N, C-alpha and C positions, 0 to 999 in steps of 0.2 A: 540248585537255586535255594537261597535262604527263604525264610518265611515271607510270604507276600505281604506287601503293605496294603494293597487294595484287592479285595476279592469281589468279583461280580459273577453271579451264577443265575442264568435264566431270567435276565432283566427284561421287563416288559413295560411299555408306556402305552396306555389306552386312552382314547378319546371317544366320548359318546357322539353319535350322529343320529339323524332322523331315521337312518336305516339300521341302527344298532351300533354296538361298540366296535371300534376299529383299533387294532394294535398297530402302532406306527414304529415301535421298536419291539422286536419279536424274538425273545429267547437268546439275547446276547450274553455270552459268557467269556470271561478272561480273568487272569490274575496279573497283578503288576508288582514287580519288585523294584529295586533301585535301578531303573532303566528308563529308556525313552520309547514309548509305544506310539506309533502313528496310526490314526484311524482315517481311512480314505474312502471315497465313494462319491457318487453324483449328488447334486442337490436333491434333497428329499429322501436320501437313503437312511436317515436316522442318526447321522454322526453327532450333530449338535445336541439333539434330544438325549442321546446317550450320556454326553457330558453333563448336561443340565440335570438329568435324573440322578446322577451320582451326587450332585450338589444339593439335591432336593429342591430344585428351582423350577420344576414343571408346574405351571399355574393351574388351578382348577378351571374347567372340569377334568383336566388330565389326571390320570391315576398311574402311579408307579408301583410295580410289584416285582418281587424277585425271590428266588429260593434263598439267595444269600447276597447281601450287599453290605460289606464290612470294611472298615478302615482300621487297620492295626487291631483286628479282632472285635472292634466295636460295631454293633449292628446299627447301621444308619437308618434303616426303616423303622426301628423301634425308638429312635431318638426323638425327643420332643422338639417342637419348633424353637423354643427358647435355647435349648442346648445346641441345636444346629446352627444358630446364630453365632455361638461361640466357636464352633468347629470350623465354620466357613471362614477362610482367611487365615486362621491360626494353624490349622492342620491340613486343610485342603483349600486351594484357591483356584479361581478361573479367570483367565484373560479373555475378554470378548474381542470380536474381530474389528470393531470400529470404535475408537475411544470417544468420538463425539457423541455417541449414544450412551456412554458409561460415565463420563465425567459431568459433574454439576456445572452448568454453564455460568452460574452467577457466583461461583466460589473459586478463589485462587487455588491453583493446583497444589501448592505447598500445604495449604490448610487441609485439603482433601487427603493428602498422604498422611499428614499428622493424625487426622481423624481415624484413618484405617489402623494406624499403629496404636493409638490410645484405646481403641476398642478392645484390643487384646493384651495390652501391656499396662502395668501400673507405672505410668510416667507422667510427669508434669509437662506443661506446654513447652518449656525451654528444652527439656530432654527430647520431646517429640520433634521439635523443630530441627535440632541437631541431627536426629536420625533421618528425618526427611531429606535434608541436604546430603547426607551420606548416601542415601538410597539413590538420589538423582545423580550423584557422582558415579555410583556403581554401574549405572546404565549408560555411562560415557557421555553424559551431558556436559558440555565444556564449561558452562557458567551456571552451576546449579543454584547459586544465590539469586541470580537474575530470573531464572525459570521458576523458582519457588514463588515469585510474586506475580507470575503471569496468570491470565484466565485461559480456559481451554480454547477459546476462539483465536487466541494469539499464537497457538502452537501449530506447526506443520503436522502432517499425518504421521511421519516418522517420529517426531518429537512427542506427539500425543501417545503413541504406542509405547515409547520408552517410559513415559510417566506412568502408564497403566502397569507396565512390568514392575517398575519400582514400587508402586502401591501394593501390588499383589504379593511381592516378595518381602515386604517389610516385616511381617510377622514370622517369616521363615517357615512356611508350611512344609509338610512332608511330601505332599502331592500337588503338582501344578497341572491344571488342564488349560491348554491354550487352544482356543477355538478360532481357527483361521486368523492367526495374529498378524499376518503380513498381507492379507488379501487386498487391502486398500492402498498398498504402498507400491512404488515403482521398484524395479528389479534391484537396483543398487542399494536402496534403503532396506529392502527385504533382507538382503544378505547381511547388512549391518545389524539389523534387529535380531536375526537368527543367531549371529555370532555372539551377541550379548547374552541372549537367552541360553545358549549352549554353555557359555563360560559360567554363568551364574548357577545353572543346574548342576554342572560338574563340581564346582567349588563347594556347593552346599550339600552335595550328596542327595539331591531330591529325586523323586520319581516324576516323570513327565508324560502326559498324554497330549499329543499334538494332533489336532483335527484339521484336515486340509483336503483340498481337491488335487493338490499338486503331487503326483506320484514321485517325480524326480526329486523334489525337495525332501519329501518324507523318507525316501530310500537313502538319501545322503545324510540325513540328520538323525534318524531314529535307529534303534536296535532291532525292533520288530515292527511289522506292519499288519494291521487288521483291515481287511477290505469288506465294506458293507454294501449290501444291495437290498432294496425294498424292506428295510428295517431289520435285516438279518446279517450276521457276520458269516460271510461265505467262505473265507479263508484267512488264516493267520500264518505268517511266514517270517523268517529272519530277513531283515532288510537287504542284506548282502545277497540273498537268494531270490530277490523279487522277480527276476527274469525266469524263475523256475516254477512260478505259480501254476496250479493245475485247473482251478475252476475256470470254466469258459468265460464268465463275466470278468474275472480278474485278468485273464489273458487278453480279452477284448479291450480293457482299459489301457493296458500297456501298449497294445498294438496301435491304438488310436492316438497316442501321444506323438506330436511332431518332434523331429530330431534334427539337429544341424547336419547338413550334408545328406539329408534324406532324399533319395532319388525316386521315391514312389510318386506316380503321377497324381494320386489322390490318397487321402487317409481313409483307412477302412471304416465303415459305419459300425458302431457298436451294436451288436446283436443282443436281443433279450429273449428270455424264455419264461413264460408264466410259471413253469414248474420250479424255477429257481427260487421263487418267492414262497413256495409251500413249506 
């Protein structure tokens, strides 16, 4: 494996409570090359906070610490807030799970894409407009000129997610974090959005972190899978070997997933052990 693009060692996210500090992400470590890494687990397992902490987007009073958190050798924890603003988008970007919470409702989507591009590129309004239309076309929007002039409330869920992908990929970052990018979409549109994302990541040689609840989707789409439980990464395995996981929680996740033609009278209940969280 070549030198990693992203290095994460002993990552922790801590929040203060009236009973003392609580670590909600606890000692997560992984490295990412030019590959697709899936992070899966139940709600509350720390998946999204792991992604947000890499982007330095955990709001106070949350605290992020790590033995090492580096992008192409650059220490992100020692980076100033002003410099992080330049790094986000241009070198590392994040697609959130529901575009209606990410897009400005009173601004046309084309202008929002332009703004994202001009923040990181020395381009005038005309150049940015051309790039925005190219980006909308790249995510397979049939009439990018028309969509350019629409407001977010005029977009379907799938169209909104395509706009978000176009916006995040405009500056051509080295790492893309996609947090449940298809959770609000129906199955057919999910497959379309994933196919677009897969093509763009491959064509541009980017690294991808895909955060999801869907084991089947992640195993089909990613190269490696990291399974999280109670803020910890309990197992990391090649996606093609997902059925060979050893940790009891990981095995339980796989066993509890329904399958076509499954003749089991009922799905097994996912068992938990407090010792797994230690």
